[in-house]
Structure formats: structure tokens, C-alpha cells
C-alpha positions in Angstrom: 17.3 -2.3 16.1 14.3 -4.3 14.7 13.9 -4.9 11.1 10.6 -3.7 8.9 9.8 -5.1 5.6 7.2 -2.7 3.5 5.6 -4.8 0.8 3.5 -3.4 -1.7 -0.3 -5.1 -2.5 -2.7 -4.5 -5.1 -3.6 -8.1 -6.4 -0.2 -9.1 -6.0 2.8 -8.9 -3.7 6.0 -6.8 -5.0 7.9 -7.8 -2.0 10.4 -6.0 0.5 13.9 -7.9 0.1 15.4 -5.6 1.7 13.8 -3.6 4.5 14.9 -1.3 6.9 15.8 -0.8 10.6 13.4 1.6 12.4 13.5 2.7 16.1 9.8 0.7 16.8 6.6 0.0 15.3 5.3 3.7 15.6 8.1 4.4 13.0 7.4 2.0 10.9 3.4 3.2 11.0 4.7 6.5 9.6 7.1 4.7 7.2 4.3 3.0 5.8 2.0 6.0 5.6 4.8 7.7 3.7 5.5 4.9 1.7 1.7 4.8 0.0 1.3 8.0 -0.5 4.7 8.5 -2.0 4.1 5.9 -4.1 0.7 7.2 -5.0 2.4 10.5 -5.9 4.3 9.0 -8.8 1.8 6.7 -10.4 -1.9 7.2 -8.9 -2.9 5.0 -11.6 -1.8 1.9 -9.2 -5.2 2.2 -7.5 -7.4 1.9 -10.6 -7.1 -1.5 -11.7 -7.9 -3.2 -8.2 -9.6 -0.4 -6.2 -7.1 -1.1 -3.6 -3.2 -0.3 -2.8 -1.6 -1.4 0.1 1.6 -1.8 2.6 2.0 -4.5 4.3 4.3 -4.3 7.0 6.4 -7.6 8.4 8.9 -7.8 10.8 12.6 -9.9 9.7 10.5 -13.2 10.5 8.1 -12.9 8.2 5.8 -12.0 10.8 2.7 -9.6 9.9 2.7 -6.5 11.7 0.0 -3.4 10.3 -1.6 -3.0 6.9 -2.1 0.7 5.8 -4.8 0.7 2.7 -6.0 2.9 0.2 -9.5 2.0 -2.0 -11.3 3.8 -4.2 -14.9 3.2 -4.9 -17.4 4.8 -7.4 -20.9 5.7 -6.4 -23.4 5.3 -8.6 -22.9 8.8 -9.8 -20.1 7.1 -11.8 -22.3 5.4 -14.3 -20.8 2.3 -13.0 -17.4 2.7 -14.0 -15.1 0.5 -12.2 -11.8 1.0 -10.4 -10.8 -0.2 -14.2 -12.2 2.4 -16.2 -10.6 5.7 -16.7 -13.0 7.6 -18.4 -14.4 9.0 -15.9 
């Protein structure tokens, strides 16, 4: 069974040292979306400092297979608040 690592990235990489066995790439994609959603559900403030948060999925050899990204972009109506500005 293939082995996948789900590395969190928000300007720096928080590597997944253990990984998980999953039947195939489809299941890895589903797990990556669930992992990103659960992480941001618990800590939505993690998205603000860089405006982007992602899960980089690699195989057991460290080869990057795909990336799931959540991003935030402030519109001009916010008065120029950047990703790190939580006042708006």
C-alpha cells in the first residue's frame, strides 16, 4: 500500500515524519483536503499571517505529488488590511 506524508506549509514547512498508508492517490487527495480543513477549523488564525496555508503531499521517497492550498486575499473594501491584520 502506498505511503503518503502530509506536510503543512505556511511560509515554512511542518513536515509529517510518520505519514500514513492509503490505498491510492484518490484517497490521499481526500485525506489532504480533510487534514487542511480540520487544521484550519481548529486554528483559523493560521491563515492570516501569510495569506496562504497548504498541505504538500509527498510519497515515501519525498517526491511531491500534489498540493492543496487555502488562500485569503483582502479586497480593496477592507481598507488595505493585509493577511496579518486581524482588526478587520
